[in-house]
C-alpha positions, 0 to 999 in steps of 0.5 A: 907123548911128546908134541911132534908138530914142530918136526912134522912141520919141518918135514912138510916145509922141507918137502915143499922146499925140496919139491920147489928145488926139483921143479922150479929150480930145474926149470930155471937152470935149464932155461938159464934164467939169470940170478936163478941161484938168488931166486931159489935162495929166496924161495928157500929162505921164505920156507925156512924163516916161516918154519922157524917163526911158526915152530920156534924150536932149535933144529927144525930148520936142519930137519927141513934142509935135510928133507929138501936135500934128500928130495932134490937128490932123489927126484928128476932134479938129480945130483948136482953139487951147486944146489945141494951145497946151496941148500946145505949152506942156507940151512946152516946159515938160517939155523945159526942166525936164529941161534945168534939173534931173535926176531926179524934181526935173525931173519935178516942175518940168516938172509944175509949169510944165506944169499951172500954166500951164493957168489962165493959158492959159485967160484968154489963149485967151479973149483971143485968140479972143474979144478983150478983152471975153471975157478980162474976162468970164472974170476977172469970173466968176472974181472973183465966187467968194466975193467974192474978187478975180479975181487971188487966185482965179487965183493959187489955181487956178495953185497948185492946178494946179501942185501937181497937176502936181508930184505927177503928174510925180513919179508919172510918174517913178516909173512909168517907173522901174518900166518900166525895172526891168521891162525889166532896165535901170537905174532 
């Protein structure tokens, strides 16, 4: 019989992430907390990077992300495109990062891609949900910050979010290392 522990861990981490998305994510959204996407992105990043370090098998991150999406859809959190696209993007980013790199570099790269895409994703979601006028309004509102062009402000937000993602990814890698050492395994 094959060892099913990696897939069990993937389902458990995905369920944890999905439950946090449905509860904390919904509360942050309803409370209109600033940077709620980045906060939830960091929570998801910690779940995915820890899972990947504890179970270094290709595909476990995809299973966890799929589980989180299903839980988010079928709970009180509801079917909102923003969080679902965010979860899917983050899942693919972390899986891709661990295919391209190893160790803390992979965790940092996954964080950079996962959180760095958040500002762009908001504009795309506005365009999908509200059409061209909504996306233009978002960019126009962003562009009115200090008289700077919208593109540069968006680049600044992407850079800031990517930096937060890199730090979060490395932090998650180190956290998972502590768990591995505590369980008596290799770190």
